[in-house]
N, C-alpha and C positions, 0 to 999 in steps of 0.2 A: 459364607454369610449371604443369606437372601438379599436380593434388592428390595429397597423399599418401594412398596407397591405403587404409591402415587407417582414417584419418580419414573418407574418403569412404564406406566401408562403415558406420561408426558413424552419421554423419549420414543415411545412407539409411534405416537402421534406425529411426532417430528419426523421420523422416519419416512412416514407415508406422506409427508409434506402438507400436513395440516397446519392451520393457523395457530399459533402458541400465542397466549397472553404474556405481557411483560411479567405478571406475577409468577407465572408458570415457569419462565426462565430464571427468576430470581430464586425460586424453589430450587431448581436444578444446581444453582450455583451455590446455594447454602452448604451443599456437601463439601467435604474436604477434597483437595486435589489427590488423585491416586486413590480415592474410593473406589468402589465396585461401580458406583453410579457415575462418577467422573470418567472412569475408564470406558464403559460402555458409550457414554455420550462421544469421547473421542474417536471410538472405533466407528460408530454409526456415521458420524460427520465424515471421517476419512472415506468411508465406503461411498457415501453421497458425491463426494467432491470427485472420487476416481470415476464414478458412472458418469458425471457431468461432463468430464474433460477427457473421457475414453482414454486414459493413462496417457495422456499427452501433456507434457510440461511446457511451460512458455517462460523466457527469460526477459526480464525488464532491467535496463541500466539506467540508474539515475545519475545524472551529471549536474554537478554545482556550476552554473555559468556566471552567476552574479550574486555574491555574497559579500558579507563584512559585518561591521558593528550594526545592528538594527535597532533603530529608534522605537520599534514596538515594544522591545524590552519584555518579553514574555518571560515569566518567572521560571520556566523550565528549560529554556532554549540556550544552546551554547553560543548564539549569535547575539544574544541580548547584549546591547552596549555596555550596561552597568557591570558585566561580569567578563566579557569575552576578551579572548587574547589574539583573535584572528584579525587578519588585515583585510582591507578593502580589495575585493578581487573581481576583475571581469576577464573571462577567458578570451584570449587573443583569437581572432576569426581563423587564422591559418592554422594555429595549434588546435583549435576546435575541430576544424575540418579533418585533419590528420587523426585526430583521436575518434572520430566518427567511423573513419576508414579502418581503424584497428579494431574498434569494437565489432564492426561488422565484417570483419575478414572473412567469416565463412557463412555469412548471411544467416544466421539462426538467432539473432536478437529480435524478438517480436516487437518490443517496445522501447523507445528512447525516452525518458522522462527529464525535462530541463527544470533545474531547480534554482530559485532565487530567494533571497530574503523579502521581508514583508514590506519593503519601500522600492520594489522593483520598477525600472523603466520599461513599460510594455513595448516602446519602440525598439529597444536593444533586443527585447526577448523574441519579437517578431523577426528580428533579423537572424538570430540563432536558429529560430524553426526553419527558416529559409535555408539556412546551411545544412541542417540535418536533412531537409527534403532534395538537396543537390547531391549530397555525398552518400546517403544511405540507400540500400536496395529498395526498389520499388515495393510498396506494400507496408514498409515499416511504419508502425504506429508511433506518433509523436503526441506526447501529453507534456503536460506543465504542471509544477507545484510551485504556486507564486501567491501574490498577495490578494486581498480582497478586490471586488470589482463590481461594476454594474453591468446592465444588459450590453450596453455598447461596447465596452471593453472586452467582454466575452466574445462577442461577435467579431471584434477586430483579431483576436487569438485564433478563432476557427478559420477567417478568411485568410491568415497567414499560413495555414496548413495544419494547425494542431488539430487532433481529433480526440484527445482526451484531457482529462485534468483530475488533480488530487487536490481534495480540500477536506479541512477537518473541522467539526464542531468540537473543540477541545474540551475535555473535562477541566473543570476550574474556569471555564471562560466567563470573564467578567470579574473575576477575583483574582486569578494568577496572571490574567492578561488585561490589557485594556481594552478589549474588544466585547461588545454586547454579542450573547449567543445569536440574537436575531440577525446581526450583521454576517455573521460566518453562515448561517443558513441561507440568508438573502443571496449570498456569493454562490453557494451550491446551486440554488434555483436559476441563478443568471447563466451559470455555465451549462446547466441542462437545457435551458431554453435556447442557447446558443448552437445546440445540436452536438455538444461534446459527451463523449462517454465518461462519466464521472465516477472516480472511486472516493467514496466518503471515509474519512477515518474516523475511528473511534479512538481516541488517544489524549494525552499520554497517560497510560494506565499504570498507577503505582499500588503498592501493596494496601495503602489506606481507603482505596476506592472500594464502595460497597457494591453489592449486586445491583441495588436500585441505582446507583450512579452509573454504572455501565449500561444495564439495560435501558434506562432513560435516555441515555445519549444516542443508543443504538435504534431506539424506536423512534427518535426524531428524524433520522436520515432514512429509514426503511421504506417510506412511502413518497419520496422525493423523485422518483423516476431516476435515480442511479443505477450504474450498471454493476458497481462492485462496492464492498466495504472492506476496509482494512482495520485490523485490531492490532493496536502497536502499543508495546510497553514504553513506560518512560526510562530514559538514559540519564543516569546521574551526571550533572554537571558542575564542576567545581565553582564554587561561589555563589550559587543558586541555594535557596532555602531546602531545595529537595534533595541536595546532594548527599545528605546524611540519612534520607528517608527510606533507603533500601529500594530494591526492584521487584518486581513481579517475578517468582520463580517460574521456569519454563512449563512445569506440569500444570500450574495454575493458568498460566496464559493460554496453553492448549486446551484446558478445560472451558475457559471463557469463549475462545474461537469456536469450539465444538456446539456448545451450547447455542451461539448465536448462529451457527451455519444451520443448525436443525430448526431453529424458530423462523428463518427465512427461506426454507426450502420450496415453499410454494411460489415464491416471487420470480416473475418473469422480467427481466429488464427490457426497457423499450429499445435498446441497441445492443445487439447480441453479436458476440465474436464467435467463430467457429471453435468448438470445444472449449466453453469459457469456463468451465468449472462452476463452482457454486457462488453465490452472491458474497459470501464472505470469502475473501482470498484465502487459500489452503496452500499445501506444500506443492500444489502443481504450478505455482507462480513463484519463480526463483528471482527475487529482487536484490540486486547487488548495486554497489555505489562506487563510483569514481571520485576519489578525493579531490578537493579543490584545494589549491595552492595557496589559499588565504589562512589555512589552518595548519599550524606546525605539526609535522608528523604525519599529514595526510597521505595515505597511499596513492602511488601513481602507477602502479601495475595494472595490466588488464584485468578486470575481475571476471571476464566471461567464462574463463575455464573453470573457476570456483561454481559458477552456477550450474554449469553442465554436469559436473561431479555431484553436486547437491541433488539435482533431479534423478541421476542415475542411481545414487545411493538410495533415494526415497523409493525406488522401485518404479519409476515411470519408464514406459516402453518406447515412447516416441518424444519427439522434440518438434514444436511447430517452429518453422522458418519465418523470415521477415515477410515472406509473401503468402503466408497463411497454409502454405504446404507443410507436411510432415516429414520428418527423417526418422529411421530406426536410431533409437539411443541405446546403443550397445557398446561393449568395449572396444570394437573395432571404430567406431564413430569418436570415441574419446581420444583414440590414438591420433586418428586423422586431422583432429582438431588441436592437436597438442594439449590436451587437457590431462593426460596421465604422463 
């Protein structure tokens, strides 16, 4: 079946890194996933990302350092105090130091992201940043995923040693959360002004969200001097109103990521990593999570082996180390790092 002519033209312009309008992205997302138009978008976006990262993958490990029932009570969050079964948890400093050493045993985790709930104590978070600085190999990127803040608080995190941050202007902000969209965007701006490499999230995407919802949220963050964007699906949480609402299927999520990748191919971040990949994080970034002990059944195993295999299985030829050098990601390396 022949490609839709208008879609083909938009996809071609995205491939050549021309500016795409929100309406053009919405048009591309009007095609069903696994359609010829969607498949071509995914293929082109993957090629753009592999060119931008020179077939070099990166590993990011997210560690929950301070969690528990959260008074922000967001309507889709597993930590919302109205529905959560988790306990208050602050990782012990000595345990945290040992965990960092275990994660970085082979020096190939490029980024460690410290995660808190929405009522975090920034003094404690700065202490955890210091522990990572002491225990991780030189060059390891330290980022945070934490609460809203102002310019001064963002500067405090930067001075403590953080070099990056994740923050999202969530879909349903102000309706499914207690936060105004402007407050979330103001925090992103504060983090950027502090000199942090910001990854802005477009989340949590559910099957009910329209192309206009998704593109509107994405274009709000595109011109805010962020370094990356993350497109994240919603995970059902028992007790929340979205638990029975379903999830976005993987093919549709891949289509969304691809269209937004092509829409932002022209964008050059203010802070650039070596071999960074595209603005929208693709498969070259393997993000894994260390479970926190405040959640029953949270995994406690080292997840880095899984990340190495994920990048290898996706066909990446190299792996960026903590110090930004690269190592060949072949079967021999997987064996040397106990990943097979």
